[in-house]
N, C-alpha and C positions, 0 to 999 in steps of 0.2 A: 315639400322641397321647398327650397330656398329659390328658386328658378320661377316657382308656378307662381311666387307673390309679384304684385304689382307695385309700382314704386310707390312711395308716397308723393310725389308731384303729379301723378295719375290722378289719386285719388283725390285729392285738394282739385285738383283740376276739375275732377266729377262732380262735385259736390259744391262749385261753384260757378257751372253750369246748372246744375237746379237751381241755385237761389236767382241768379241772374237771369237765365232765359226759360225758368220753370220745365227745361229740362228734365226727363227720367229716365233711368239709367239705360236703357235698349237705344235711347235715341242718343245719347251722349257716346256708346259703345260703338254705334253707326256711323257716326260725324266724322267728317274728314276734317284734316287741319285747316283748312279753309277754311271750313264750316264755322268752327270755336274763332276762328280771328274774323271772323264776316260779323259774326253776333259782337265779338265785346270789343272789335271797330268801333261800334256804339257810341262808346263811351269814351273815345278820342274828343277831346274837343275840336271846335272848326277851325282854327287854327294850324290843330299838328296836320296837314292834310299831307304829312309822308307818310300817316298808318298810324298802324298799330304797332309795336315792336316786344322785345322781352323787354325790355326795361319796364312798358307799360304792364305788362302779363304779371309780371313780378310783381307793381306796386299794387295792383288789384288785388291779384294773391293774398300782397301782407292786409293790405286793408278786409280784406273777407276770408279771414281765414275757418278752415274746418275746427268747430268742436270748440 
């Protein structure tokens, strides 16, 4: 069924978190968006005090594509 499939963005993010944070699938799926943001926030330059935003996430996903 179409509704049972994960979106491509969720699959890419799971793969990225496996590479960046070493998370296994169960760790990714039990994490909250805040958990993901906290881990990925460490990749933001110190001068970028505003924090991690959607553009930074998109850039990281482009830099580390799945497959």
